[in-house]
N, C-alpha and C positions, 0 to 999 in steps of 0.2 A: 823651336820646341812648342808644342801645344799642350796645355794643361787644362783639360775640361772635365775631369772626373768629379770634382766637387765645386759647386757654386760658391763664390766668395762674396761676402758682404763687406765692403770696405768702409771703415769709419775714418773720416779725416776732414779737416777744415782749413788749416793753415797752409801757406805756401810750401812749408816743409813736407806736407802730405803729397804734394803734386808729383814729386820725383818718384815716390814709391808707386803711386797709382799708374803713372806713365809706364814704369817698368813692368808692372803686372799685366797691363794691357798689351804691351809690345811682346811679352813672352807668352801670349796666348791663353792666359788664365781666364776662366769664365767669371766675369764680374757681374753678378746677378743684380746688385744694387750698390749705390754709393749713399752712405748716410752722412749728412753734414749739417752744420748749424743753419738756421734760417738766414735769409738774406739780411744784411745789416746796412745801416746808413753810414756813409763814409765821405770824407772830404769836406771842403767848405760848403758845398751845395747840399750836403747831407743826402746825396742820391742813394737810393736803395741799390745795393751792390751784391751780386751773388758771390759765394766763395769760389776760388779758382778751381777747386776740384769739381764743383757743379758744372762749370763751363766745360771742362775737359770731358766729364761724363756725358754731357749732352751732345758733344761733338761725336761721341762714339755710340750714341743711342742707348746709353746705360741708364736705367731708371734711377732717379734721385729722390731720396727720402729726406725731408727736413723737419723732423718732429720736434715739437717743443719739449715733449717728454717721450723717452724711448719706449715706454709701455704702449704708445700709440702704434708702434710697428711690430709688436710681438707676434701678432697673427701672420703678418707678411713674412717674417723670418721663418716661422713654423711651416709655412706653405712651401718653402724651398727644400724641405726634406732634411738633409744632413749638411748644412752649409758650414764653411770655414769662415771665421771672422778674422779680419786683419785691421788693426787700428794704428794709425800714424797721426799724432798731433790732432786729435779730434777736438779737444778743449772742453769736454763735459764728462762728468763722472758717469760711468756705465754701471748700473746696478747688477747685483749678482743674478737676479732672475732673467736678465737679458744675456749675460755671459753664459748661463747654463743652457741656452738654446743652441749653442754651437759645439761642434766636436772637432778637436779636443777642447775647444774654448776659443777665446779671442787672442790671436797672436799680436803682440804689441812691439813696435819699434820705438825704443826709448833712447834719446841722445845723451847717455852717460854710462859710466861703468858701474852699474848697480852692484851693491846697494848705495853707492855714493850718489848724491843729488837726486833723491826721490823728490818729485814735485814738478811745478810748472815752469821753472826757469833754469834748467841744468846747463844750457849753453852759456847764458849770461854769467852764471855762477863760476864756471870754469875759467872764464876770462877774468872776472872780477877778483878771483882768488889767486890768480897767477899760476894756475896749474901748468905743469909741463906736458901732461898727457891727459886726454879725455877719451871718449869713444862712444860706441853704440852697443846697446844690449837688445837681443831678441828674447822676449819673455812671454809668458802667459799672463794675461790680464787678470787681476784680482780686484775684489771690491775695495780692499785697502789700497791706498795710493802707492802704485809702483812696487808693490810688495810681493808680486807673484814669482814663481820659479823661473829661472833663466835657462834658455836653451844654449845660447852662445853669446859671446861678447867680442868685440874687436877694438883694439886701441887705435888712437889717432894722435900723433905727436903735434904739440903746439909750438909755434915759433916765438910766441910772446908779442906778436904784432897784429894778430887777427882781430878784425872787428866782429861784432855780433853777426852781421849779415854774411860775412865771408865764412864764418864757422858754421852757420846754418846751412849754407850751400854745400860745404865740404862734408858735413855729417849726414846730410840728406843723401849724398852720393854713396857714402860708406854704408849707411843703413839700408839703402835700396839694394846694393850689391849683396849685402849679408842676408837680407830677406830672400832674395831670389835664389841664393845659394842653399839656404837651409829649408825653405818652405816645403819642397817635395818630401824631405825626410821627416818634417814635422807632420805632414799630412799622412804619410804611410806608417808613422809611429816608430821609425827606426832611430830618430834623434830624441833623446830623453832630456828632460829639464832637471835642474838642480835647485833646491830651495836656497833662497838668499840667507845670509847670516844677518839677522835683524840687529844683532848687537853692534854691527859695523855701519848701520844705516845713518846717513846724514840727509838733511832735508833743505830744500830751497823754497823761497816764497814767491807768490804771485807779485809781479812788478806792477806798480801803480804810477799814475801821473806825478804824484807827490815825490816819487823817488828821483825825479829829474834834477832837482836843485842840489848842486855840489856844495856841501858844507866844508869849505877848504880849511877852516880853523880846526877841524877834527880829522882831516885826511892828510896823509903824506902825499908828496907829489907822485910817487909810484902808484898809490891807491887811486888817486884822482885820474891819472892817465889810463889806468885799467878800466875805470868806470866809463870814461869817454868812449872807449872801444866796445865795452859790454852793452852800453845803452844806446848805441846808434839806432836810429829808427824809432825805437820806443824803449823806455820813456823819454829818451834824449838826456843831454847833460846841459843844465843851465847854470849860468853864473852872472853876477851883476858887475859890470865894469862902468865906473862913474855912475851915471843915472840910467844906464842902458842894460836891459836884460838880454843876453845873447845865448844862443844854442851853440855849444862847442861840438864840431864834427871831426876835428883832428887836432892833436896836440902832442907835445913832447916834454920831456923833463929838462929843466935848466938849473944851473947853480947860481945864476945871477939875474937880476931884473934890469932889462934894457928898455922895455916899453910898458904901458899900462896893461898890455895883454900877457905879461908875465905875472901870473897870479900867485901870490904867496900862499904856501901850504903850511900845515902844522909842524913839519920837520925843518922849516927854514929853506927848503928848496922851492922851486917854482914850477907851476904848470904853465908852459908856454903855448899859447893858442896859435895854431897854424891856419886853420880854416874855421869858419863859423857861419851861422845864420843870423843876420842882423835883425833888429826890431822891425825893419821893413818887410821881413820875410825872405829877403834875398840872400842867397849863399855867396860868400866872398872870402877872399884871403884876409889874413890879419893886416897886411899892409893897406889894402883897400879900405878896411874898416877904420884904421887909424887916420887915414887921409880924409875920409868922408865924415867921420863923427868926432 
């Protein structure tokens, strides 16, 4: 299928964006430009690294815009005529005067069942709160955070064992399929959006490095185990064992303490560490850590 009637400006930065951009390219949409954050320093060497969507766009000879402020590209957007905006995990607030440059606006793929989990960490929040179901919403972007009208939403069942990274990949696939299914009808106006019920809205917060430390005196073992899965990759889950600060990458709940890596929680149960990153930076099993440290 080839979809070239309206040029698309794609806003995205995170790896979550990559799946949607790939789907649009493979389905023949005319991607006039990719808008992403400026390159950032990453890793121990602090090497300047481009967002993954920039790399993909460059491979397909798609222009890449990396403005510090979106007002910088307003004239470039106007020059496209009547473009469609698609935003997937861009990571910056888009002001209304930029949204208004698109017809019918900017279509946003949001990984929650709105109005639940408006905000920057819906995937982590679903895991942390032990939800049995989450999903993806296709909505029109608004200046207020994730408050725009919703075209369609699709549920995704949770098994209660997912890590943050696993759920990111799963919802990226769900969101891309749903976007490709609905975008033609959004463009031709046959699919209408419905306002959200603001009275039912819940919000999630931006995660910070300080959120890594597990305060086990205030957490049940169930809550702690969920946080380990929710915070894989960032901000991670740290605990102090003896004089050593470790990063927990896999754990389960136990009723008894057999080793120093069975960590007592607020409810008397234990968070039993299975895998971790040692102070040396090396990932290892609980057994190897106990033998070595």
